[in-house]
Each structure stands twice: as structure tokens, then as C-alpha cells.
A tleap script that builds the chain and sets N, CA, C and O, in Angstrom:
source leaprc.protein.ff14SB
mol = sequence {
  NMET LYS LEU THR ILE ARG TYR ASP LEU GLY
  ASP GLY PRO VAL ASP VAL GLU THR ASN LEU
  TYR VAL VAL VAL ALA TRP GLU ARG LYS TYR
  LYS ARG LYS ALA SER ASP MET ALA ASN GLY
  PHE GLY ILE GLU ASP LEU ALA PHE MET ALA
  HIE GLU SER ALA LYS LEU HIE LYS VAL THR
  VAL PRO LEU MET LEU ASP ASP PHE ILE LYS
  LYS LEU ALA GLU LEU GLU ILE VAL SER ASN
  GLU PRO SER ASN PRO THR ASN GLY GLU PRO
  THR ASP ALA CALA
}
set mol.1.N position { 0.842 -1.177 0.000 }
set mol.1.CA position { 0.000 0.000 0.000 }
set mol.1.C position { 0.886 1.238 0.000 }
set mol.1.O position { 1.864 1.327 0.742 }
set mol.2.N position { 0.525 2.173 -0.836 }
set mol.2.CA position { 1.254 3.433 -0.886 }
set mol.2.C position { 0.248 4.557 -0.687 }
set mol.2.O position { -0.720 4.687 -1.436 }
set mol.3.N position { 0.497 5.362 0.331 }
set mol.3.CA position { -0.366 6.496 0.618 }
set mol.3.C position { 0.388 7.792 0.340 }
set mol.3.O position { 1.585 7.890 0.609 }
set mol.4.N position { -0.303 8.764 -0.188 }
set mol.4.CA position { 0.220 10.119 -0.228 }
set mol.4.C position { -0.546 10.883 0.843 }
set mol.4.O position { -1.771 10.991 0.803 }
set mol.5.N position { 0.208 11.406 1.797 }
set mol.5.CA position { -0.389 12.090 2.943 }
set mol.5.C position { -0.004 13.566 2.883 }
set mol.5.O position { 1.155 13.913 2.658 }
set mol.6.N position { -0.985 14.412 3.087 }
set mol.6.CA position { -0.735 15.862 3.143 }
set mol.6.C position { -0.882 16.308 4.591 }
set mol.6.O position { -1.879 16.023 5.254 }
set mol.7.N position { 0.135 17.012 5.059 }
set mol.7.CA position { 0.064 17.572 6.410 }
set mol.7.C position { 0.521 19.014 6.352 }
set mol.7.O position { 1.211 19.431 5.422 }
set mol.8.N position { 0.125 19.766 7.361 }
set mol.8.CA position { 0.523 21.172 7.456 }
set mol.8.C position { 0.852 21.454 8.918 }
set mol.8.O position { 0.022 21.263 9.806 }
set mol.9.N position { 2.071 21.909 9.146 }
set mol.9.CA position { 2.499 22.273 10.503 }
set mol.9.C position { 2.373 23.775 10.732 }
set mol.9.O position { 2.922 24.316 11.693 }
set mol.10.N position { 1.640 24.447 9.832 }
set mol.10.CA position { 1.437 25.883 9.955 }
set mol.10.C position { 2.246 26.691 8.954 }
set mol.10.O position { 2.099 27.910 8.866 }
set mol.11.N position { 3.109 26.002 8.190 }
set mol.11.CA position { 3.947 26.693 7.198 }
set mol.11.C position { 3.511 26.392 5.775 }
set mol.11.O position { 4.238 26.700 4.830 }
set mol.12.N position { 2.357 25.807 5.609 }
set mol.12.CA position { 1.876 25.414 4.287 }
set mol.12.C position { 1.902 23.903 4.149 }
set mol.12.O position { 2.663 23.221 4.835 }
set mol.13.N position { 1.064 23.384 3.258 }
set mol.13.CA position { 0.937 21.936 3.124 }
set mol.13.C position { 2.178 21.270 2.529 }
set mol.13.O position { 2.872 21.834 1.683 }
set mol.14.N position { 2.429 20.052 3.004 }
set mol.14.CA position { 3.531 19.224 2.517 }
set mol.14.C position { 2.946 17.852 2.195 }
set mol.14.O position { 2.211 17.288 3.005 }
set mol.15.N position { 3.264 17.312 1.023 }
set mol.15.CA position { 2.838 15.969 0.651 }
set mol.15.C position { 4.010 15.014 0.782 }
set mol.15.O position { 5.111 15.308 0.316 }
set mol.16.N position { 3.776 13.864 1.422 }
set mol.16.CA position { 4.794 12.817 1.539 }
set mol.16.C position { 4.156 11.488 1.157 }
set mol.16.O position { 2.948 11.301 1.302 }
set mol.17.N position { 4.984 10.567 0.664 }
set mol.17.CA position { 4.522 9.237 0.289 }
set mol.17.C position { 5.058 8.201 1.257 }
set mol.17.O position { 6.220 8.244 1.659 }
set mol.18.N position { 4.193 7.272 1.622 }
set mol.18.CA position { 4.645 6.155 2.430 }
set mol.18.C position { 5.292 5.123 1.518 }
set mol.18.O position { 5.135 5.158 0.297 }
set mol.19.N position { 6.018 4.211 2.133 }
set mol.19.CA position { 6.568 3.072 1.396 }
set mol.19.C position { 6.533 1.867 2.330 }
set mol.19.O position { 6.005 1.953 3.439 }
set mol.20.N position { 7.085 0.763 1.891 }
set mol.20.CA position { 7.047 -0.461 2.680 }
set mol.20.C position { 7.722 -0.279 4.037 }
set mol.20.O position { 7.242 -0.807 5.039 }
set mol.21.N position { 8.826 0.460 4.081 }
set mol.21.CA position { 9.526 0.706 5.346 }
set mol.21.C position { 8.600 1.366 6.367 }
set mol.21.O position { 8.569 0.970 7.532 }
set mol.22.N position { 7.851 2.368 5.927 }
set mol.22.CA position { 6.955 3.101 6.823 }
set mol.22.C position { 5.836 2.185 7.330 }
set mol.22.O position { 5.479 2.234 8.508 }
set mol.23.N position { 5.289 1.360 6.452 }
set mol.23.CA position { 4.226 0.442 6.855 }
set mol.23.C position { 4.747 -0.578 7.872 }
set mol.23.O position { 4.068 -0.874 8.855 }
set mol.24.N position { 5.944 -1.113 7.641 }
set mol.24.CA position { 6.542 -2.062 8.591 }
set mol.24.C position { 6.799 -1.375 9.935 }
set mol.24.O position { 6.541 -1.962 10.986 }
set mol.25.N position { 7.298 -0.155 9.910 }
set mol.25.CA position { 7.529 0.593 11.155 }
set mol.25.C position { 6.212 0.776 11.907 }
set mol.25.O position { 6.172 0.648 13.130 }
set mol.26.N position { 5.140 1.073 11.183 }
set mol.26.CA position { 3.815 1.218 11.798 }
set mol.26.C position { 3.366 -0.107 12.412 }
set mol.26.O position { 2.868 -0.129 13.538 }
set mol.27.N position { 3.538 -1.213 11.683 }
set mol.27.CA position { 3.168 -2.530 12.212 }
set mol.27.C position { 3.923 -2.838 13.503 }
set mol.27.O position { 3.340 -3.331 14.469 }
set mol.28.N position { 5.212 -2.547 13.513 }
set mol.28.CA position { 6.033 -2.826 14.700 }
set mol.28.C position { 5.610 -1.982 15.893 }
set mol.28.O position { 5.515 -2.486 17.013 }
set mol.29.N position { 5.358 -0.709 15.656 }
set mol.29.CA position { 5.011 0.191 16.768 }
set mol.29.C position { 3.641 -0.122 17.354 }
set mol.29.O position { 3.476 -0.145 18.573 }
set mol.30.N position { 2.657 -0.363 16.490 }
set mol.30.CA position { 1.285 -0.522 16.942 }
set mol.30.C position { 0.833 -1.979 17.029 }
set mol.30.O position { -0.318 -2.254 17.365 }
set mol.31.N position { 1.743 -2.917 16.725 }
set mol.31.CA position { 1.438 -4.360 16.833 }
set mol.31.C position { 0.170 -4.730 16.065 }
set mol.31.O position { -0.676 -5.477 16.556 }
set mol.32.N position { 0.059 -4.195 14.856 }
set mol.32.CA position { -1.070 -4.488 13.979 }
set mol.32.C position { -0.527 -4.888 12.617 }
set mol.32.O position { 0.654 -4.693 12.332 }
set mol.33.N position { -1.380 -5.442 11.786 }
set mol.33.CA position { -0.984 -5.848 10.436 }
set mol.33.C position { -1.512 -4.835 9.429 }
set mol.33.O position { -2.544 -4.200 9.645 }
set mol.34.N position { -0.787 -4.698 8.331 }
set mol.34.CA position { -1.200 -3.763 7.288 }
set mol.34.C position { -2.611 -4.068 6.799 }
set mol.34.O position { -3.350 -3.157 6.424 }
set mol.35.N position { -2.982 -5.328 6.800 }
set mol.35.CA position { -4.328 -5.700 6.357 }
set mol.35.C position { -5.411 -5.081 7.249 }
set mol.35.O position { -6.553 -4.928 6.816 }
set mol.36.N position { -5.061 -4.724 8.488 }
set mol.36.CA position { -6.018 -4.069 9.384 }
set mol.36.C position { -6.458 -2.709 8.845 }
set mol.36.O position { -7.526 -2.215 9.204 }
set mol.37.N position { -5.644 -2.109 7.992 }
set mol.37.CA position { -5.966 -0.784 7.452 }
set mol.37.C position { -7.217 -0.811 6.591 }
set mol.37.O position { -7.864 0.219 6.398 }
set mol.38.N position { -7.564 -1.995 6.070 }
set mol.38.CA position { -8.775 -2.100 5.258 }
set mol.38.C position { -10.014 -1.731 6.072 }
set mol.38.O position { -11.019 -1.295 5.510 }
set mol.39.N position { -9.947 -1.904 7.388 }
set mol.39.CA position { -11.052 -1.548 8.271 }
set mol.39.C position { -10.963 -0.114 8.750 }
set mol.39.O position { -11.758 0.315 9.586 }
set mol.40.N position { -10.002 0.629 8.226 }
set mol.40.CA position { -9.793 2.007 8.618 }
set mol.40.C position { -8.724 2.114 9.689 }
set mol.40.O position { -8.413 1.136 10.369 }
set mol.41.N position { -8.179 3.271 9.831 }
set mol.41.CA position { -7.195 3.504 10.877 }
set mol.41.C position { -7.329 4.917 11.376 }
set mol.41.O position { -7.898 5.777 10.705 }
set mol.42.N position { -6.801 5.152 12.559 }
set mol.42.CA position { -7.011 6.407 13.251 }
set mol.42.C position { -6.080 7.531 12.828 }
set mol.42.O position { -5.154 7.341 12.040 }
set mol.43.N position { -6.350 8.683 13.368 }
set mol.43.CA position { -5.545 9.871 13.096 }
set mol.43.C position { -4.112 9.669 13.578 }
set mol.43.O position { -3.172 10.101 12.912 }
set mol.44.N position { -3.931 9.012 14.737 }
set mol.44.CA position { -2.569 8.777 15.215 }
set mol.44.C position { -1.802 7.901 14.239 }
set mol.44.O position { -0.612 8.122 14.013 }
set mol.45.N position { -2.474 6.900 13.653 }
set mol.45.CA position { -1.832 6.051 12.646 }
set mol.45.C position { -1.367 6.892 11.459 }
set mol.45.O position { -0.237 6.759 10.991 }
set mol.46.N position { -2.251 7.751 10.987 }
set mol.46.CA position { -1.944 8.613 9.849 }
set mol.46.C position { -0.820 9.593 10.196 }
set mol.46.O position { 0.075 9.827 9.383 }
set mol.47.N position { -0.867 10.160 11.393 }
set mol.47.CA position { 0.182 11.083 11.830 }
set mol.47.C position { 1.529 10.369 11.910 }
set mol.47.O position { 2.551 10.919 11.498 }
set mol.48.N position { 1.532 9.139 12.442 }
set mol.48.CA position { 2.766 8.360 12.517 }
set mol.48.C position { 3.347 8.153 11.124 }
set mol.48.O position { 4.543 8.353 10.910 }
set mol.49.N position { 2.505 7.755 10.182 }
set mol.49.CA position { 2.992 7.501 8.819 }
set mol.49.C position { 3.498 8.776 8.148 }
set mol.49.O position { 4.497 8.745 7.430 }
set mol.50.N position { 2.815 9.891 8.377 }
set mol.50.CA position { 3.279 11.166 7.817 }
set mol.50.C position { 4.622 11.552 8.427 }
set mol.50.O position { 5.528 11.986 7.716 }
set mol.51.N position { 4.750 11.395 9.735 }
set mol.51.CA position { 5.980 11.739 10.448 }
set mol.51.C position { 7.147 10.881 9.954 }
set mol.51.O position { 8.214 11.406 9.635 }
set mol.52.N position { 6.944 9.564 9.893 }
set mol.52.CA position { 8.000 8.659 9.429 }
set mol.52.C position { 8.367 8.927 7.965 }
set mol.52.O position { 9.543 8.910 7.602 }
set mol.53.N position { 7.364 9.171 7.136 }
set mol.53.CA position { 7.624 9.445 5.717 }
set mol.53.C position { 8.411 10.735 5.544 }
set mol.53.O position { 9.329 10.801 4.725 }
set mol.54.N position { 8.057 11.755 6.309 }
set mol.54.CA position { 8.776 13.030 6.230 }
set mol.54.C position { 10.241 12.838 6.620 }
set mol.54.O position { 11.139 13.320 5.929 }
set mol.55.N position { 10.479 12.135 7.728 }
set mol.55.CA position { 11.863 11.887 8.161 }
set mol.55.C position { 12.624 11.094 7.098 }
set mol.55.O position { 13.786 11.381 6.812 }
set mol.56.N position { 11.962 10.099 6.520 }
set mol.56.CA position { 12.596 9.266 5.502 }
set mol.56.C position { 12.986 10.082 4.269 }
set mol.56.O position { 14.014 9.822 3.644 }
set mol.57.N position { 12.159 11.066 3.927 }
set mol.57.CA position { 12.419 11.918 2.758 }
set mol.57.C position { 13.212 13.174 3.123 }
set mol.57.O position { 13.308 14.112 2.332 }
set mol.58.N position { 13.782 13.178 4.345 }
set mol.58.CA position { 14.645 14.261 4.823 }
set mol.58.C position { 13.939 15.625 4.877 }
set mol.58.O position { 14.549 16.671 4.653 }
set mol.59.N position { 12.636 15.578 5.180 }
set mol.59.CA position { 11.876 16.802 5.422 }
set mol.59.C position { 12.018 17.113 6.909 }
set mol.59.O position { 11.838 16.229 7.746 }
set mol.60.N position { 12.334 18.343 7.236 }
set mol.60.CA position { 12.525 18.720 8.641 }
set mol.60.C position { 11.189 18.729 9.373 }
set mol.60.O position { 10.267 19.461 9.013 }
set mol.61.N position { 11.108 17.901 10.404 }
set mol.61.CA position { 9.924 17.822 11.264 }
set mol.61.C position { 10.409 17.675 12.704 }
set mol.61.O position { 11.562 17.307 12.927 }
set mol.62.N position { 9.545 17.959 13.691 }
set mol.62.CA position { 9.954 17.715 15.074 }
set mol.62.C position { 10.384 16.264 15.260 }
set mol.62.O position { 9.798 15.360 14.665 }
set mol.63.N position { 11.390 16.043 16.071 }
set mol.63.CA position { 11.944 14.709 16.279 }
set mol.63.C position { 10.928 13.751 16.889 }
set mol.63.O position { 10.828 12.602 16.459 }
set mol.64.N position { 10.189 14.203 17.867 }
set mol.64.CA position { 9.235 13.355 18.577 }
set mol.64.C position { 7.852 13.414 17.907 }
set mol.64.O position { 7.391 14.486 17.516 }
set mol.65.N position { 7.204 12.259 17.782 }
set mol.65.CA position { 5.891 12.182 17.155 }
set mol.65.C position { 4.886 13.104 17.850 }
set mol.65.O position { 4.132 13.804 17.173 }
set mol.66.N position { 4.860 13.118 19.183 }
set mol.66.CA position { 3.898 13.965 19.889 }
set mol.66.C position { 4.094 15.446 19.574 }
set mol.66.O position { 3.121 16.192 19.468 }
set mol.67.N position { 5.342 15.872 19.426 }
set mol.67.CA position { 5.606 17.273 19.069 }
set mol.67.C position { 5.126 17.568 17.649 }
set mol.67.O position { 4.638 18.665 17.374 }
set mol.68.N position { 5.263 16.598 16.751 }
set mol.68.CA position { 4.756 16.713 15.386 }
set mol.68.C position { 3.233 16.861 15.427 }
set mol.68.O position { 2.672 17.739 14.770 }
set mol.69.N position { 2.570 15.999 16.200 }
set mol.69.CA position { 1.113 16.021 16.288 }
set mol.69.C position { 0.619 17.343 16.876 }
set mol.69.O position { -0.391 17.879 16.419 }
set mol.70.N position { 1.311 17.872 17.878 }
set mol.70.CA position { 0.911 19.140 18.501 }
set mol.70.C position { 0.892 20.289 17.493 }
set mol.70.O position { 0.099 21.221 17.625 }
set mol.71.N position { 1.765 20.221 16.489 }
set mol.71.CA position { 1.866 21.308 15.512 }
set mol.71.C position { 0.957 21.131 14.305 }
set mol.71.O position { 0.815 22.055 13.505 }
set mol.72.N position { 0.338 19.960 14.157 }
set mol.72.CA position { -0.476 19.692 12.973 }
set mol.72.C position { -1.675 20.627 12.882 }
set mol.72.O position { -2.475 20.734 13.811 }
set mol.73.N position { -1.778 21.298 11.742 }
set mol.73.CA position { -2.938 22.131 11.453 }
set mol.73.C position { -3.858 21.411 10.467 }
set mol.73.O position { -5.052 21.704 10.394 }
set mol.74.N position { -3.292 20.464 9.707 }
set mol.74.CA position { -4.045 19.720 8.703 }
set mol.74.C position { -3.387 18.365 8.520 }
set mol.74.O position { -2.164 18.244 8.601 }
set mol.75.N position { -4.209 17.336 8.270 }
set mol.75.CA position { -3.699 15.991 8.028 }
set mol.75.C position { -4.742 15.236 7.229 }
set mol.75.O position { -5.874 15.068 7.682 }
set mol.76.N position { -4.368 14.777 6.037 }
set mol.76.CA position { -5.328 14.053 5.202 }
set mol.76.C position { -4.627 13.123 4.221 }
set mol.76.O position { -3.462 13.324 3.877 }
set mol.77.N position { -5.345 12.113 3.782 }
set mol.77.CA position { -4.844 11.229 2.727 }
set mol.77.C position { -5.237 11.851 1.401 }
set mol.77.O position { -6.410 12.130 1.154 }
set mol.78.N position { -4.240 12.068 0.546 }
set mol.78.CA position { -4.483 12.668 -0.754 }
set mol.78.C position { -4.680 11.582 -1.800 }
set mol.78.O position { -5.488 11.734 -2.715 }
set mol.79.N position { -3.937 10.480 -1.662 }
set mol.79.CA position { -4.003 9.395 -2.629 }
set mol.79.C position { -3.729 8.087 -1.918 }
set mol.79.O position { -2.921 8.022 -0.991 }
set mol.80.N position { -4.411 7.049 -2.365 }
set mol.80.CA position { -4.250 5.719 -1.792 }
set mol.80.C position { -4.125 4.738 -2.948 }
set mol.80.O position { -5.099 4.483 -3.656 }
set mol.81.N position { -2.935 4.188 -3.141 }
set mol.81.CA position { -2.700 3.264 -4.248 }
set mol.81.C position { -2.265 1.913 -3.711 }
set mol.81.O position { -1.507 1.845 -2.744 }
set mol.82.N position { -2.738 0.832 -4.329 }
set mol.82.CA position { -2.247 -0.484 -3.918 }
set mol.82.C position { -0.772 -0.629 -4.254 }
set mol.82.O position { -0.281 0.016 -5.180 }
set mol.83.N position { -0.057 -1.473 -3.509 }
set mol.83.CA position { 1.370 -1.677 -3.747 }
set mol.83.C position { 1.646 -2.262 -5.112 }
set mol.83.O position { 2.594 -1.868 -5.791 }
set mol.84.N position { 0.812 -3.207 -5.509 }
set mol.84.CA position { 0.999 -3.897 -6.780 }
set mol.84.C position { -0.258 -3.754 -7.624 }
set mol.84.O position { -1.044 -4.694 -7.739 }
set mol.85.N position { -0.447 -2.583 -8.212 }
set mol.85.CA position { -1.665 -2.404 -9.004 }
set mol.85.C position { -1.668 -3.361 -10.193 }
set mol.85.O position { -0.621 -3.694 -10.748 }
set mol.86.N position { -2.843 -3.783 -10.560 }
set mol.86.CA position { -2.959 -4.665 -11.722 }
set mol.86.C position { -3.652 -3.921 -12.829 }
set mol.86.O position { -4.482 -3.042 -12.594 }
set mol.87.N position { -3.304 -4.279 -14.018 }
set mol.87.CA position { -3.988 -3.690 -15.176 }
set mol.87.C position { -5.312 -4.396 -15.326 }
set mol.87.O position { -5.472 -5.542 -14.906 }
set mol.88.N position { -6.248 -3.713 -15.920 }
set mol.88.CA position { -7.546 -4.337 -16.202 }
set mol.88.C position { -7.375 -5.483 -17.183 }
set mol.88.O position { -6.309 -5.663 -17.771 }
set mol.89.N position { -8.417 -6.238 -17.346 }
set mol.89.CA position { -8.352 -7.353 -18.287 }
set mol.89.C position { -8.181 -6.813 -19.689 }
set mol.89.O position { -8.726 -5.762 -20.026 }
set mol.90.N position { -7.416 -7.537 -20.520 }
set mol.90.CA position { -7.240 -7.075 -21.904 }
set mol.90.C position { -8.583 -7.078 -22.635 }
set mol.90.O position { -9.435 -7.939 -22.418 }
set mol.91.N position { -8.733 -6.106 -23.486 }
set mol.91.CA position { -9.961 -6.043 -24.284 }
set mol.91.C position { -9.645 -6.435 -25.702 }
set mol.91.O position { -8.509 -6.305 -26.157 }
set mol.92.N position { -10.630 -6.903 -26.384 }
set mol.92.CA position { -10.475 -7.291 -27.783 }
set mol.92.C position { -10.705 -6.051 -28.629 }
set mol.92.O position { -11.847 -5.647 -28.850 }
set mol.93.N position { -9.630 -5.451 -29.097 }
set mol.93.CA position { -9.746 -4.181 -29.854 }
set mol.93.C position { -9.945 -4.413 -31.336 }
set mol.93.O position { -9.731 -3.501 -32.134 }
set mol.94.N position { -10.343 -5.590 -31.715 }
set mol.94.CA position { -10.494 -5.908 -33.135 }
set mol.94.C position { -11.639 -5.234 -33.783 }
set mol.94.O position { -11.871 -5.422 -34.977 }
savepdb mol mol.pdb
quit
């Protein structure tokens, strides 16, 4: 699963993308499986992924997750793509 998350710490919106590393880090911290996300996940989950993704992409953010959350003015999922998207079935273009 790849998410594009938009957050704003008061200086304007920033978009970051999650990757497998971020999802594994989330699983380890919260003792849940990625498949649990199909049932939805909370704001703290989303904030964690945004925070980890920002650090991974060398975007300056507060070191501690709670300090990051305290500064959040906006947090949303902009895009949600499966890890291994499949193409639709071939069509007969004859």
C-alpha cells in the first residue's frame, strides 16, 4: 500500500509518500498488520505515517511524534494506491 499524505504544521501543506519501510515501522510500533488498514485507521496512525515518511524523505519535522502532532494544522490522505496495481483485463480491440 502506498499512501500520499498531506500535512501542514502551519507553514503550508507538505505531501509525503509512504513506502514499505513506513508500513513495517507502523506494524512494529502498533502491533497491527497492514491488512487491518482495510477496516480504517485512526488519526494517530496517519500522523505516525506522515511523520515517518517526512523523516525518511529528509523533510525537517519535530523529532518526537507527539511534538509533530501538537503542531499539525491539517492531516489528510491525498491518494491511496495499492502496492501492486494490476492492469484491467485485456480487451479485444479488433
